C-alpha positions as CSV (number, residue, x, y, z in Angstrom):
1,M,18.3,13.5,27.3
2,N,20.9,15.2,25.1
3,D,23.1,13.3,22.7
4,N,25.6,14.3,20.1
5,G,28.3,12.8,17.8
6,Q,29.2,12.3,14.2
7,Y,28.7,9.5,11.7
8,S,30.6,9.2,8.4
9,Y,30.0,7.3,5.5
10,V,30.8,7.0,1.5
11,S,28.3,8.3,-0.9
12,G,29.5,7.8,-4.6
13,A,32.8,9.7,-4.8
14,N,32.2,11.7,-1.6
15,V,32.4,11.2,2.1
16,I,29.4,12.4,4.1
17,K,29.9,13.6,7.8
18,W,26.6,13.7,9.6
19,D,26.7,15.9,12.7
20,M,24.2,14.9,15.3
21,D,23.3,17.0,18.5
22,H,19.6,16.8,19.6
23,E,17.6,16.7,22.8
24,T,14.6,14.8,23.9
25,F,12.5,15.6,26.8
26,G,8.9,14.7,28.3
27,G,7.0,13.4,31.0
28,V,4.2,10.8,32.0
29,L,1.3,11.6,34.6
30,K,-0.5,8.5,35.9
31,Y,-3.2,7.8,38.3
32,E,-4.1,4.4,39.6
33,Q,-7.2,3.3,41.4
34,T,-8.0,-0.5,42.8
35,F,-11.7,-0.9,43.2
36,S,-11.2,-4.7,43.8
37,E,-9.0,-7.7,43.0
38,E,-11.3,-8.0,39.9
39,F,-11.3,-4.4,38.7
40,K,-8.3,-2.0,38.8
41,T,-8.0,1.2,36.7
42,K,-5.2,3.3,35.3
43,L,-5.4,6.8,33.7
44,G,-2.6,8.8,32.4
45,Y,-1.0,11.2,29.9
46,W,2.2,10.9,28.0
47,I,4.1,13.8,26.4
48,H,7.3,13.6,24.6
49,R,9.3,16.3,22.5
50,Q,12.2,15.3,20.2
51,Q,14.6,17.4,18.3
52,P,15.7,16.0,15.0
53,P,17.5,14.1,13.6
54,G,15.8,12.3,11.9
55,P,15.5,13.6,9.3
56,P,19.2,14.7,9.1
57,L,19.7,18.6,9.2
58,D,23.4,18.8,9.0
59,Q,25.5,16.5,6.6
60,K,28.7,18.0,5.3
61,K,30.1,16.6,1.8
62,Y,33.8,16.1,1.4
63,T,35.8,15.1,-1.7
64,V,38.9,13.0,-1.2
65,G,42.1,14.7,-2.3
66,P,45.8,13.9,-2.0
67,K,46.0,15.7,1.3
68,G,42.9,14.3,2.9
69,L,39.2,15.3,2.7
70,N,38.1,18.6,1.1
71,F,34.9,20.5,2.1
72,A,32.6,20.7,-0.9
73,G,29.4,22.0,0.5
74,Y,26.5,20.3,2.2
75,A,24.6,17.0,1.3
76,V,21.9,18.3,3.7
77,L,21.4,21.5,5.4
78,A,18.1,22.1,6.8
79,D,16.2,23.6,9.9
80,N,13.7,21.2,11.3
81,G,11.0,21.7,13.9
82,Y,10.5,19.5,16.9
83,H,8.6,16.3,16.8
84,D,5.9,16.4,19.4
85,F,3.9,13.3,20.8
86,Q,1.0,13.6,23.1
87,S,-0.9,10.6,24.2
88,P,-3.5,10.0,26.8
89,F,-4.3,6.4,27.8
90,A,-6.4,4.2,30.1
91,E,-6.3,0.7,31.2
92,V,-8.5,-1.7,33.1
93,S,-7.2,-5.0,34.6
94,G,-8.0,-7.5,37.2
95,K,-8.1,-11.1,38.3
96,A,-11.2,-13.3,38.6
97,C,-11.2,-16.9,39.5
98,N,-8.2,-18.4,37.4
99,F,-8.3,-15.5,34.7
100,V,-6.0,-12.6,34.6
101,Y,-7.0,-9.6,32.2
102,S,-6.1,-6.2,31.2
103,A,-7.5,-4.1,28.2
104,A,-6.0,-0.8,27.4
105,V,-6.2,2.0,24.8
106,R,-3.9,4.9,23.9
107,Y,-4.6,7.7,21.5
108,L,-1.6,9.1,19.8
109,Y,-1.3,12.7,18.5
110,F,2.0,12.9,16.7
111,K,3.2,16.1,15.1
112,L,6.2,15.5,12.6
113,G,8.0,18.8,12.6
114,A,8.2,21.2,9.8
115,L,11.3,21.4,7.6
116,T,13.0,24.2,5.9
117,S,15.8,23.0,3.5
118,Y,18.9,25.1,2.5
119,T,20.8,22.5,0.8
120,N,20.4,23.6,-2.8
121,G,23.1,26.0,-3.9
122,T,25.6,25.1,-1.2
123,N,29.2,24.7,-2.3
124,A,32.7,24.7,-0.9
125,S,32.4,28.4,-0.1
126,T,29.6,27.9,2.2
127,S,30.4,28.3,5.9
128,Q,31.1,25.0,7.8
129,D,29.5,26.5,10.8
130,Y,25.9,25.3,10.9
131,D,24.3,28.4,12.4
132,T,26.4,30.8,9.8
133,A,25.4,28.5,6.9
134,I,21.6,28.7,7.8
135,A,21.7,32.4,8.3
136,N,23.3,33.0,5.0
137,G,21.4,30.3,3.1
138,K,18.6,30.6,0.8
139,V,15.5,28.6,1.4
140,D,14.6,26.0,-1.1
141,P,10.7,25.8,-1.5
142,W,11.0,22.7,-3.5
143,A,12.5,20.7,-0.6
144,S,10.6,22.5,2.3
145,V,7.6,21.2,4.0
146,D,5.2,22.1,6.8
147,A,4.5,20.1,9.8
148,R,2.7,16.8,9.3
149,Y,0.1,15.4,11.8
150,F,-0.8,11.7,12.5
151,R,-3.7,10.4,14.9
152,E,-4.1,6.7,15.7
153,W,-5.8,4.5,18.3
154,L,-3.4,2.0,19.9
155,P,-5.2,-0.8,21.8
156,S,-3.9,-3.8,23.7
157,V,-5.7,-6.9,25.3
158,Y,-4.2,-9.5,27.6
159,L,-5.9,-12.7,28.8
160,G,-4.3,-15.2,30.8
161,Y,-5.6,-18.5,32.4
162,N,-3.8,-19.9,35.6
163,M,-4.0,-23.6,34.9
164,S,-2.3,-24.2,38.2
165,D,-0.1,-22.3,40.8
166,N,2.9,-23.0,38.5
167,A,1.4,-22.7,34.8
168,T,-0.4,-19.8,32.9
169,V,-1.3,-19.9,29.4
170,Y,-2.0,-16.3,28.0
171,I,-2.9,-14.6,24.6
172,D,-2.3,-11.0,24.0
173,Y,-2.7,-8.4,21.3
174,T,-1.0,-5.1,20.7
175,R,-1.1,-2.6,18.0
176,T,2.2,-0.7,17.5
177,Y,3.4,2.2,15.1
178,G,6.5,3.3,13.5
179,L,7.8,6.0,10.9
180,D,10.8,6.2,8.8
181,V,12.0,9.7,7.6
182,N,14.1,8.8,4.7
183,L,12.1,10.7,2.3
184,F,13.5,14.0,2.9
185,P,17.4,12.9,2.3
186,T,16.0,10.9,-0.9
187,Y,14.4,14.0,-2.3
188,V,17.6,16.2,-1.6
189,Q,19.9,13.7,-3.3
190,Q,17.6,13.4,-6.3
191,R,16.1,16.8,-6.4
192,S,16.8,17.5,-10.1
193,N,14.8,14.4,-11.1
194,F,11.8,15.3,-8.8
195,V,12.0,19.2,-9.9
196,S,12.1,18.1,-13.7
197,K,8.8,16.3,-13.1
198,G,7.4,19.2,-11.1
199,V,7.2,17.2,-7.9
200,E,7.6,19.1,-4.7
201,L,8.6,17.5,-1.5
202,Q,5.3,18.7,0.1
203,D,3.4,16.6,-2.5
204,L,5.1,13.5,-1.2
205,W,5.2,14.6,2.3
206,N,1.3,14.8,2.4
207,K,1.4,11.0,1.5
208,L,3.4,9.9,4.5
209,D,1.6,7.5,6.7
210,L,2.5,5.7,9.9
211,E,3.7,2.1,9.6
212,M,1.2,-0.2,11.6
213,S,1.7,-3.5,13.0
214,D,-1.0,-5.8,14.8
215,N,0.9,-8.2,16.9
216,F,-0.6,-11.4,18.4
217,D,1.0,-13.8,20.9
218,L,0.2,-17.1,22.4
219,G,2.4,-18.4,25.1
220,L,2.7,-20.3,28.5
221,K,4.6,-19.3,31.6
222,S,5.4,-22.3,33.8
223,N,7.5,-23.3,36.7
224,I,9.0,-26.9,37.0
225,G,10.7,-27.0,40.2
226,P,13.4,-24.4,40.0
227,I,13.2,-24.1,36.2
228,N,11.3,-21.2,34.4
229,L,10.0,-21.8,31.1
230,N,8.2,-19.4,28.8
231,P,7.5,-20.7,25.2
232,N,5.7,-18.2,22.9
233,A,4.2,-18.3,19.3
234,F,3.5,-14.9,17.5
235,V,2.5,-13.4,14.3
236,S,2.6,-9.6,13.1
237,F,0.6,-8.2,10.3
238,V,2.4,-5.1,9.0
239,K,0.7,-2.4,6.9
240,N,2.1,0.7,5.3
241,K,5.7,-0.6,5.7
242,Q,8.0,2.0,4.0
243,A,10.0,1.0,0.9
244,R,11.2,2.6,-2.3
245,I,8.1,2.2,-4.4
246,Y,7.0,3.6,-7.8
247,D,4.2,6.3,-7.6
248,A,2.2,6.4,-10.8
249,T,0.6,9.6,-9.6
250,Y,3.8,11.6,-9.8
251,N,5.8,9.1,-12.0
252,V,8.5,8.8,-9.5
253,T,10.1,6.2,-7.2
254,Y,10.6,7.4,-3.5
255,P,10.3,5.8,0.2
256,Y,6.7,5.3,0.4
257,N,4.5,3.8,3.1
258,G,2.7,1.4,0.8
259,A,4.0,-2.3,1.4
260,D,2.6,-5.1,3.3
261,A,4.5,-7.4,5.4
262,L,4.2,-10.5,7.8
263,A,6.3,-11.8,10.6
264,Y,5.7,-15.0,12.5
265,G,7.7,-17.4,14.6
266,F,8.3,-18.6,18.1
267,E,10.5,-17.9,21.1
268,L,11.6,-19.9,24.0
269,A,13.0,-18.6,27.2
270,A,14.3,-20.8,30.0
271,S,16.2,-20.1,33.3
272,G,16.6,-21.3,36.7
273,N,18.8,-23.2,39.1
274,I,20.6,-26.6,38.2
275,F,22.4,-27.3,41.3
276,K,22.9,-25.1,44.5
277,D,25.4,-22.8,42.9
278,L,24.7,-23.1,39.3
279,D,22.2,-21.2,37.2
280,F,21.5,-21.4,33.6
281,L,19.7,-19.2,30.9
282,V,18.7,-20.2,27.5
283,G,16.7,-18.3,24.8
284,L,15.8,-19.4,21.5
285,S,13.9,-17.7,18.5
286,Y,12.7,-18.3,15.2
287,N,11.4,-15.3,13.0
288,K,10.3,-15.4,9.4
289,Y,9.7,-11.8,8.3
290,Y,8.9,-11.0,4.7
291,F,7.1,-8.8,2.1
292,T,3.8,-10.3,1.2
293,E,4.0,-8.6,-2.2
294,D,6.2,-7.6,-5.0
295,L,7.7,-4.1,-5.0
296,R,6.9,-1.9,-7.9
297,T,9.9,0.2,-8.6
298,A,9.0,1.8,-12.0
299,S,5.9,1.9,-14.4
300,N,6.7,-1.5,-15.7
301,T,9.2,-2.9,-13.2
302,S,8.8,-4.7,-10.0
303,I,11.3,-6.5,-7.4
304,P,10.2,-10.1,-6.9
305,S,10.3,-9.6,-3.2
306,D,7.2,-11.7,-2.2
307,G,8.3,-14.3,0.3
308,N,11.9,-13.1,0.6
309,Q,13.2,-12.5,4.3
310,V,13.7,-8.8,4.7
311,P,17.2,-7.5,5.0
312,D,19.2,-7.8,8.3
313,A,16.5,-10.1,9.7
314,P,18.1,-13.5,10.9
315,E,15.6,-16.3,11.1
316,Y,17.4,-17.9,14.0
317,M,18.8,-16.6,17.2
318,A,20.0,-18.2,20.5
319,K,21.7,-17.4,23.6
320,A,22.9,-19.7,26.6
321,A,24.8,-18.7,29.7
322,L,25.9,-20.5,32.9
323,T,26.5,-18.9,36.2
324,Y,28.7,-20.7,38.9
325,R,28.9,-19.1,42.4
326,I,31.9,-19.9,44.5
327,F,32.5,-17.9,47.7
328,D,31.7,-14.3,46.7
329,F,32.7,-15.0,43.0
330,A,30.1,-15.5,40.1
331,L,31.7,-16.9,36.9
332,T,29.5,-16.6,33.8
333,P,30.3,-18.1,30.2
334,S,27.9,-17.1,27.6
335,V,27.5,-17.8,24.0
336,R,25.4,-16.1,21.3
337,Y,24.4,-17.3,17.9
338,L,23.0,-15.5,15.0
339,S,21.9,-17.3,11.8
340,S,22.9,-16.2,8.2
341,R,21.2,-12.9,7.0
342,Y,20.8,-11.1,3.7
343,G,21.7,-7.5,2.8
344,D,19.3,-7.2,0.1
345,V,15.6,-8.1,-0.6
346,L,16.2,-10.7,-3.3
347,N,18.4,-12.7,-0.7
348,Q,21.5,-12.7,-3.0
349,E,23.9,-10.9,-0.5
350,K,24.3,-13.6,2.2
351,I,26.0,-13.0,5.4
352,D,27.2,-16.1,7.2
353,D,26.1,-17.1,10.6
354,S,28.2,-16.4,13.7
355,I,28.9,-17.6,17.2
356,I,30.4,-15.2,19.8
357,V,31.6,-16.3,23.2
358,D,31.8,-14.0,26.1
359,F,32.8,-14.5,29.7
360,D,32.7,-12.3,32.9
361,I,33.6,-12.7,36.4
362,S,32.1,-10.5,39.3
363,Y,32.9,-10.1,43.1
364,E,30.6,-8.7,45.5
365,I,31.6,-7.2,49.0
366,K,29.1,-6.5,51.5
367,K,28.9,-3.1,53.4
368,L,31.8,-1.3,51.8
369,F,32.4,2.7,51.3
370,F,29.0,3.4,53.0
371,A,27.3,1.0,50.5
372,R,25.2,-1.9,51.2
373,S,27.2,-3.9,48.7
374,V,29.8,-3.2,45.9
375,E,30.1,-5.4,43.0
376,F,33.4,-5.5,40.9
377,R,33.0,-7.1,37.5
378,I,35.4,-7.9,34.5
379,I,33.7,-8.7,31.1
380,A,35.6,-10.2,28.2
381,T,33.6,-10.1,25.0
382,N,34.2,-12.2,21.8
383,I,37.1,-14.0,23.6
384,F,37.9,-16.0,20.6
385,D,38.1,-12.8,18.3
386,Q,35.5,-14.0,15.9
387,K,35.4,-12.0,12.6
388,Y,31.6,-11.2,12.0
389,I,29.0,-8.7,10.7
390,S,27.1,-7.1,13.7
391,S,24.6,-5.1,11.7
392,I,23.5,-4.3,8.3
393,N,22.6,-0.6,7.3
394,T,20.3,-1.1,4.3
395,A,16.7,-0.3,3.1
396,D,14.2,-3.1,3.3
397,D,14.1,-3.0,-0.5
398,A,17.8,-3.0,-1.2
399,L,19.2,-4.6,-4.3
400,A,22.5,-6.1,-4.6
401,A,23.0,-4.8,-8.0
402,T,22.2,-1.0,-7.3
403,N,23.3,1.8,-5.3
404,T,20.8,1.0,-2.6
405,A,23.1,-2.1,-1.6
406,A,23.8,-2.5,1.9
407,T,26.7,-1.4,4.0
408,Y,28.1,-3.7,6.7
409,Q,29.1,-3.0,10.4
410,T,32.1,-5.2,11.3
411,G,31.6,-6.7,14.9
412,A,33.5,-5.7,17.8
413,P,36.8,-7.6,18.4
414,F,37.9,-9.2,21.6
415,G,37.4,-6.6,24.4
416,L,37.9,-6.4,28.0
417,Y,36.0,-4.2,30.3
418,A,35.8,-3.5,34.1
419,N,33.2,-1.7,36.2
420,M,31.9,-1.1,39.7
421,N,28.3,-1.1,41.1
422,F,27.4,0.4,44.3
423,K,24.1,-0.5,46.0
424,F,23.1,1.6,48.8
């Protein structure tokens, strides 16, 4: 996969343009063997290579003048190594009496690529061509780092019990991981402060850690006539969540994997056939997601974050849709609900809830253009042109009163789309 594009945002009195152009490739080798209904095995190897960003390697800085934007150097100019993932995995599964089980483990070997920074010293005379700027640039040893390696075991377990042919209760556990790469751009932006205290990026880079989450689910899958129901309760224990935290070792504040968080809630999915030509789908969820401690931001200062919902995490979400089939047409009105959210960790910047209504019409023709079937679809989104916030770009520890406050992405207005799907 290759993707490229540009992202622009305001930073102080400047406009930052982030050029993106990177590739991702990999593969999975898997071998499965069934010994019996009670015992099945799976062995495999997953390999993945990803070219940054992130962290960013090409962010140009512009000042705003009477005739538009004026190039003022680079906010970030760096040469980043590839991120490499290698992961062997194994699984056993089966069915015995009324029980269904699976147990798996994956070993993660993750190399976070080395990073060489050329940002310091760039100015308006620096070439705007990335390759030229790198070739003529000067390496900044304070903001350059070696590759960082992570190794982790990722187990998962599932156990289900078939109470009847139409109902299964289950419990499962999965360990997952994540990593934010905010440290490098933060260091570059605040380089003078770190250098004045004798702190190199490598010192902080060596303390990076994976965010780990232990996730538990308890649920029920059942069929009541033509209706499918799947209620589910969940809880996640999060360790090493990244936030801007004060580090007494170096007397600096930076994005550090040192916070704990907790998420719990429930989900309900229901779907099925009401009448012969009328189907429905309903999804409901509640999610309480919060830090379980106050975040320390300076030697004698902390954020009272304990118990507050993390930014951009709605507690309630819902979706409902009906599909009515008449002749070869399918008419589907749907509605999406998003509860109020916050743009800061103190829950002071409140974003109102929103209700978005969509509608689509599809028509299917059998055996057309050498295809088994062709589906024509017209989709109308946000048909009432609701004004709302779709996403919030913010750190989990953002404060409304500081420059870490959130920026907000407006939701898409009314839109009309058409497509054709061919099945052969």
